[in-house]
C-alpha angles and dihedrals in degrees: 000000000000120000131204122180129206116205128177136216090228143001112285092022089133103268096134092046096047093049089049090049094049091047089058094042093055095037088055088052090056101258122144095235133172134188123232137187114178095202130008131182111200144120094219107087141161135215118239125217091256091058099262134127128238138164116286091235091060092049088053090048090050089055088049090052090048094240133115115263114255136179095251089067089071111018096174121043121174117199111192114224096170140013091271106023142057143183108256115220118191122188089346100310130101110244105175147312115270138186115232093254094051092048091051087061090044095059094095089062091043091053089061089058090047093052092045091058092043091054093047091052091047090067094055111033137061096213135020117202110200130201120207125211127243107323132327089222096067096122097195091057100046097096111094089354113184099167105062132001094000088064094041092053093046094054095029101233134155120252135216117198119213126196133186111237090188089071091058128238095064095156092048089049093053098040093042093050092049091048093054093055125092121257093259091046091051089053089052092059106092102178151334135255121199115209137202099017119175125188138022111348091206089068089059097049098089089054092050091051090050092048092052092046095046097046102028088229125120124239103234096196149320113241118209123235104264109213117214094013105161122181134145106294121233091217115316119102121228103223100162101090103093111154125203100202102040118144092209124044122195131180121207114196109231101218118182096253099036110164134197094009086165081088086087101048095101090052094045091053095051112106092217099044122082115202114201113195102205110209138186113313093010124119120229107258127227101281140152095238136023115202124202102203133207119287136199091208105033099175094048092046091048089054088049091051091053093046089054089055091240092131090066092043091051091054091048088050090054093048088056094053101265126141130237130204126187122196122200106311088014090059090051089055091059093063133080098270145345120221128198104176094160094048091242094160107008147349090267108100102183137021129173110238130222088272093221091132135031107250141085132220130214125195115227133194092242112078119212113228120174144136108226146179118218145169115242116219106211137130089010088293133109114229124186113230140159139205143130139277125221110167141123095205137095118203125203134176150095094288091064090065084082100054129197092212136022124203128216091193128006126180089229096043096251116152100192142017137204130346146259117215120240092247090053090235101107131047135171137188140170090219118115120199092037094141093049090087113070093211092056092046090051092055092049090050089052088049087058098041118007092198095050112115113192140142111236120222117262096226094190093054090044091051091051091051091050093049092051089048090053093048092050090050091053092047088054103040106027128069095239093173089057091048090053090051089053097058094033093048095045090051089051092050091047093054098047 
């Protein structure tokens, strides 16, 4: 197997997008290609077919590579549950919560998991396209590094560095990053990619010539700024899509530990739906639906919600005829109480809920991870839908006797999920990805406004269009032949 790694000068330089694009480029050319990210820190995750958990970006890259997502694509996933700590997930399974200092010492063990996954993939794929994390020039994180050059040195692979020119200072970013690497790491860097360029490329040429002469490294391409590019986000939330003439208005509460906000991508992309992300100090606007999203620290986020006064505003919204939907942790908040006796997510052991539905939730050490198909019970209709579950809680109570979903077959033996209130104003479910099915979205829109006629976005079709768009851009603006020479030539040198 040949390996090529993409590292960035900063976070959000375009590493995830470039790896996804190259996965599709080489998959379209007939290569058996796989994505890989040794260590990811993100609250957007996906469930693999074998019941593991990986970063959402690696699931997207797997789709780009035309292979099923698997846990080896992202052997280490860190899910922050506080400012200094995170849940550590190894090979798809949650191992423990660790503070940053403790995890720094744990990296030697984590590297073993990374190399185990790399070696397993080496037996099955022609090409591994690897995404780094953050920047390789973060001096304080260099010791025992497993995410960037530490991994590249361990497996002896070439590296491409990408930088975002839209941020400004792109030449300083690239030259400074290279200067902070060791001599062997500098030799490992085989070229640069400049991302998100707007304007006349001829005005940039003198800078490109200088960069190549100064560093001795080629510029492999300048990628244009793609307007309206919309793909599953690794972690950042797109909040700049407010519409003024939307027929449906939805508010999503932006709690500090919001997870899997990709749930709302299909809604965000719809031309007649306005998504309002309500942040700290902001009041909930007048909308048709308030969504309480998933959370990695439900008790802490529930306390935050109450401190913002959103609990009072939610109740007022309901009195005036609005609807409320809770997803995963957001559903748990709607009940009478949430209990965390084992400290699964935080030191808080108990928190009264919003008491908008009669049930309680208890967090357990065993996380439920499953891809499921279900039947949604809404508007007196049964609608087939599918999605995934990632939660550590079990909910029980009277309200759940009127479920939101029913299962024909569930890996854990569950027959139903969630609830719908007797007045048809409040619903809750553990299912992520609910809006990814157009038929399910249509029923929820009808639940909000029976007279609303709208065509939901087919997120899967949209994702494919965006990936092909990315691949076409790379074929046009990157020197793909040179990139092939990089990983082919490095593999040849390594085997001499």
